[in-house]
C-alpha positions in Angstrom: 156.7 94.5 118.2 155.7 93.8 114.5 158.0 94.9 111.7 157.2 98.2 110.0 155.0 97.7 106.9 155.2 100.7 104.5 152.3 99.4 102.5 150.0 100.3 105.4 151.1 104.0 105.3 148.3 106.4 104.3 149.9 108.8 101.9 148.5 111.8 100.0 147.9 111.0 96.3 149.0 114.5 95.2 151.2 117.3 96.4 150.6 120.9 95.6 152.7 124.0 95.6 152.0 127.6 94.5 152.4 126.8 90.9 152.4 123.0 90.6 150.5 119.8 91.1 152.6 116.7 91.7 151.0 113.2 91.4 152.0 109.6 90.8 151.8 108.4 87.2 148.7 106.5 86.2 147.8 104.1 83.5 147.2 106.2 80.4 149.8 108.8 81.2 152.3 107.3 78.8 151.6 109.7 76.0 152.2 112.7 78.3 155.4 111.3 79.6 156.6 110.2 76.1 156.0 113.7 74.7 158.0 115.3 77.6 160.9 112.8 77.2 161.1 113.3 73.4 161.1 117.1 73.9 163.9 116.8 76.3 165.9 113.8 75.1 169.0 115.6 73.9 169.3 117.3 77.3 168.8 114.0 79.2 171.3 112.3 77.1 174.0 114.9 77.9 174.4 113.2 81.3 174.1 109.5 80.5 175.8 108.2 83.6 173.0 109.7 85.8 170.2 109.4 83.2 171.0 105.9 81.9 167.3 105.2 81.2 167.3 107.9 78.6 169.9 106.1 76.5 167.6 103.4 75.5 165.0 103.7 72.7 162.1 105.8 73.9 158.7 104.6 72.7 155.1 105.3 73.6 154.9 101.7 74.9 158.0 102.1 77.2 156.6 105.3 78.6 153.2 103.7 79.3 155.0 100.8 80.9 157.0 103.2 83.1 153.7 104.9 84.2 152.1 101.6 85.1 155.2 100.5 87.0 155.2 103.9 88.8 151.6 103.5 89.8 152.3 100.1 91.1 155.4 101.3 92.9 153.3 103.9 94.8 150.9 101.1 95.9 153.7 98.8 97.0 155.7 101.7 98.5 158.9 100.7 96.7 159.2 103.7 94.4 157.7 107.2 94.4 157.8 108.8 91.0 155.8 112.0 90.5 154.6 113.8 87.4 154.7 117.6 87.8 152.0 119.6 86.2 151.5 123.4 86.1 148.4 124.7 87.8 146.0 126.4 85.4 146.8 124.9 82.1 147.8 121.4 83.4 151.0 121.4 81.3 153.4 118.5 82.2 156.6 120.3 83.1 158.8 117.9 84.9 159.3 114.6 86.8 160.6 114.3 90.3 160.5 111.5 92.8 162.1 109.3 95.5 163.9 106.2 94.3 166.3 103.6 95.6 165.5 104.0 99.3 165.9 102.1 102.5 162.9 101.9 104.7 164.8 100.6 107.7 167.2 103.5 107.8 164.7 106.0 106.3 167.1 107.2 103.7 165.7 108.3 100.3 167.3 109.3 97.0 165.6 112.1 95.1 165.9 112.6 91.4 164.4 115.1 88.9 164.4 116.3 85.3 162.6 119.2 83.7 161.0 119.3 80.3 163.1 121.4 78.0 160.8 124.3 77.3 160.2 124.8 81.0 163.8 124.7 82.3 165.2 127.8 84.2 161.8 128.8 85.6 162.2 127.3 89.1 159.8 124.4 88.6 162.3 121.8 89.7 163.3 123.7 92.8 159.6 124.1 93.7 158.8 120.5 93.0 161.8 119.0 94.7 161.1 121.1 97.8 157.6 119.6 98.0 159.0 116.1 97.6 161.6 116.6 100.3 158.8 117.9 102.6 156.7 114.8 101.7 159.6 112.5 102.6 160.2 114.1 106.0 156.5 114.6 106.9 154.9 111.4 105.5 157.7 108.8 105.2 159.6 109.6 108.3 162.8 110.3 106.3 166.0 110.9 108.2 168.0 111.7 105.1 167.2 112.7 101.5 170.2 112.7 99.1 171.0 113.0 95.5 173.8 112.4 93.0 174.4 115.1 90.4 176.8 114.9 87.5 179.7 117.3 88.1 179.1 118.8 84.7 175.3 119.3 85.4 175.6 122.6 87.3 171.9 123.4 86.9 171.0 120.2 88.7 173.4 120.5 91.6 172.5 124.1 92.0 168.9 123.0 92.7 170.2 120.9 95.6 172.1 123.9 96.9 169.1 126.1 96.7 167.1 123.6 98.7 169.7 123.7 101.5 171.3 120.3 100.7 174.9 120.0 101.9 177.5 119.1 99.4 179.0 116.0 101.1 181.7 115.4 98.5 182.5 114.6 94.9 183.2 111.0 94.0 185.8 110.9 91.2 185.2 108.6 88.3 182.1 107.2 90.1 180.1 106.4 87.0 180.7 105.8 83.3 178.8 106.8 80.2 178.0 104.0 77.8 181.0 105.0 75.7 183.3 104.5 78.7 183.8 108.2 79.6 184.2 108.4 83.3 182.0 110.9 85.3 182.6 112.6 88.6 179.4 112.8 90.7 178.6 115.3 93.4 176.7 114.0 96.4 174.3 116.2 98.3 172.0 115.5 101.3 169.7 117.1 103.7 168.9 115.5 107.1 166.1 115.8 109.6 
């Protein structure tokens, strides 16, 4: 029997919910992503161990590169970043996606962040629910998991609202660039 080839999977190019449209980044989306990152940078940098990418200089060029790599990742089936837009006005409100996964075991890590002015409105819970459903329905996921900084209660509460089980807290699991140790909460949902 031939080995499984994820590149041959036919996948939807967008996901929709009641309020949101989720789609992979495209070339040319860099300015949208850059604006969202800059509006949210102070929040993202509060949890550097889990948002290490936010610690580097954020430029329009780096955002555009991220978008192009994200588009390529979708085609190669090795990363599934999604931009989250609000229906109606098309406002970019969040990013959510599946990263660092294992096709053989069908285990996927989910991650998210919400643009600062749109936090607390349920967009991440709605988007993450759609991404989890996508993982189970289209990727054959057996397990979707996430790590949340112990201090980032708004993030781990999203996991709890989605029915993820708190599997434990790993003490001193990650470190901020300044050496501050961070405890991380691990959550997962299984098929």
